[in-house]
C-alpha positions in Angstrom: -0.1 0.0 0.0 1.4 3.3 -1.1 1.6 6.0 1.8 -0.1 9.0 0.7 0.9 12.0 3.1 3.1 10.4 5.8 0.3 10.4 8.3 -1.1 7.5 10.2 -4.2 6.9 12.3 -3.9 6.2 16.0 -6.7 4.0 17.3 -6.3 4.8 21.0 -7.9 7.0 23.6 -4.6 7.4 25.6 -3.2 11.0 25.9 0.1 9.4 26.6 0.3 7.6 23.5 -0.4 10.9 21.6 2.3 12.7 23.3 4.7 10.0 22.6 4.1 10.0 19.0 4.4 13.7 18.8 7.8 13.4 20.7 9.1 11.5 17.6 7.4 13.7 15.1 4.7 11.5 13.8 1.5 12.9 12.4 -1.6 11.2 13.3 -5.5 11.4 13.1 -7.6 9.8 16.0 -9.7 6.8 15.1 -11.4 6.1 18.4 -12.9 2.7 19.0 -15.9 2.3 21.2 -14.9 1.1 24.6 -18.4 1.6 26.4 -21.9 2.0 25.8 -25.2 0.0 25.3 -23.6 -2.0 22.5 -20.5 -2.8 24.3 -17.0 -2.2 23.2 -15.8 -2.7 19.6 -13.0 -5.1 20.8 -13.5 -6.8 24.2 -10.5 -7.1 26.7 -11.6 -10.2 28.4 -8.9 -12.6 29.2 -9.5 -16.1 27.9 -9.3 -18.7 30.4 -5.4 -20.0 31.0 -4.2 -17.2 28.6 -0.8 -16.1 29.3 -0.4 -12.4 29.7 2.0 -12.0 26.6 -0.6 -13.9 24.6 -3.4 -11.8 26.0 -1.8 -8.4 25.2 -0.8 -9.5 21.7 -4.2 -10.8 20.9 -6.1 -7.7 22.0 -3.7 -5.3 20.2 -4.0 -7.3 16.9 -7.8 -7.5 17.0 -8.1 -3.7 17.7 -5.7 -3.2 14.5 -8.0 -5.6 12.4 -11.1 -3.9 13.6 -9.9 -0.3 13.2 -8.7 -1.3 9.5 -12.1 -2.5 8.6 -13.6 0.5 10.1 -11.4 2.6 7.7 -12.5 0.8 4.7 -16.1 1.1 5.7 -15.9 4.8 6.2 -14.4 5.4 2.7 -11.8 7.9 4.1 -8.2 8.2 3.0 -6.6 5.0 3.8 -3.3 5.3 6.0 -1.4 3.0 8.1 -3.3 2.4 11.5 -1.5 1.9 14.9 -2.9 0.4 17.8 -1.4 -0.5 21.4 -2.3 -2.3 24.6 -0.7 -2.5 27.7 -0.9 -5.0 30.6 0.7 -5.4 34.1 1.5 -9.0 35.4 2.6 -10.0 38.8 3.3 -13.6 39.5 1.6 -14.7 36.2 -1.6 -12.7 37.0 -2.9 -10.0 34.8 -3.6 -6.7 36.6 -5.9 -4.6 34.5 -7.4 -1.3 35.2 -8.9 -1.3 38.7 -12.7 -0.9 38.7 -12.9 0.8 42.0 -10.8 2.0 45.0 -10.8 -1.2 46.8 -9.2 -3.0 43.7 -6.7 -0.1 43.3 -5.6 -0.4 47.0 -5.2 -4.2 46.5 -3.1 -3.9 43.4 -0.7 -1.2 44.9 -0.4 -3.2 48.1 0.6 -6.4 46.0 3.0 -4.3 43.9 4.9 -2.6 46.8 8.3 -3.7 47.4 8.4 -6.2 44.6 9.2 -6.5 40.9 6.6 -6.8 38.1 6.4 -7.0 34.4 4.7 -4.3 32.0 4.0 -5.8 28.5 2.9 -3.2 25.8 2.1 -4.7 22.4 2.0 -2.4 19.4 0.5 -3.2 16.0 0.5 -1.6 12.6 -1.9 -2.4 10.0 -1.5 -1.2 6.3 -3.2 -2.6 3.4 -2.7 -6.4 3.4 0.3 -6.0 5.4 0.7 -6.1 9.4 3.4 -5.9 11.8 3.4 -6.4 15.5 5.7 -6.4 18.5 5.5 -6.7 22.2 7.8 -5.0 24.5 8.6 -6.1 27.9 9.7 -4.1 30.8 10.4 -4.9 34.6 9.6 -2.4 37.2 10.6 -2.5 40.8 8.7 -0.8 43.4 10.4 0.1 46.8 8.2 -0.4 49.9 5.2 2.0 50.0 3.5 3.0 53.3 -0.3 2.3 53.7 -0.7 6.1 54.0 1.0 6.6 50.5 -0.9 4.1 49.1 -4.3 5.4 50.4 -3.5 8.8 49.4 -2.5 7.8 45.8 -5.6 5.8 45.3 -7.9 8.6 46.6 -6.9 10.5 43.4 -7.8 9.9 40.0 -4.8 8.7 38.6 -4.9 4.9 39.1 -8.2 4.3 37.5 -7.6 4.3 33.8 -4.2 2.5 33.8 -3.3 -1.2 33.8 -2.0 -2.3 37.2 -3.5 0.8 39.0 -0.6 3.3 38.4 0.9 5.5 35.8 4.7 6.0 35.9 4.5 9.4 34.2 2.6 10.8 37.0 3.0 10.9 40.9 3.5 7.0 41.0 7.0 7.7 39.9 8.1 8.1 43.6 7.2 4.6 43.9 9.7 3.3 41.2 13.1 2.0 42.6 14.5 0.4 39.5 13.4 0.0 35.8 14.7 -2.6 33.4 13.4 -2.1 30.0 11.5 0.9 28.1 10.3 3.9 30.1 8.1 4.7 27.2 7.0 1.2 26.9 5.8 1.5 30.6 3.9 4.5 29.7 2.1 2.7 27.1 3.9 2.9 23.7 7.7 1.9 23.4 9.1 4.3 21.1 12.0 2.4 19.7 9.9 -0.6 18.6 7.1 1.7 17.4 9.6 3.8 15.3 10.7 0.4 13.6 7.2 -0.6 12.7 6.4 3.0 11.3 9.6 2.9 9.1 8.9 -0.5 8.0 5.5 1.0 6.6 7.3 3.9 5.0 6.5 6.5 7.5 9.3 9.1 7.7 10.3 10.1 11.3 12.4 13.0 12.6 
């Protein structure tokens, strides 16, 4: 598929992913998939029984890319590469998604405190009949966190739209003792790997 204007579609509601793409000079238009509502989400994020975290995050990301591409074709808009991403946090093999309420957020932070966990971010790019996908894995170690600090953090808005109940780009950065991997990947879009996918599709970067 010929690239018409060096722009892509970003199928993500995450403001962090928008900021990261702008950081490397990527022009994009938003293509928002439905997450809630009477008809339910366009792509469900339910974990299949026995599904490993890496398989889960890669599957959901790929399904979002395929769905978004089909939406583009149905709308008869200019066809450009479409980028999707999905992030999950895993501890002891268990997937920690977005906490539904304060009790769940408190539980997640208590489990993560003083331990290492993994953050997996899958990125998929679909253009024409071609598709490419990667999953980047980082290990994050939290230092000990007091009950008071956890309660204060979970009383705010930050934990509730993020896998694992925290955002490393926000005030939760104070909990992080060590990172082995990609800081941008932990934020939701590993820039090194994303840039490789974009160049593969013919998108010029900074």
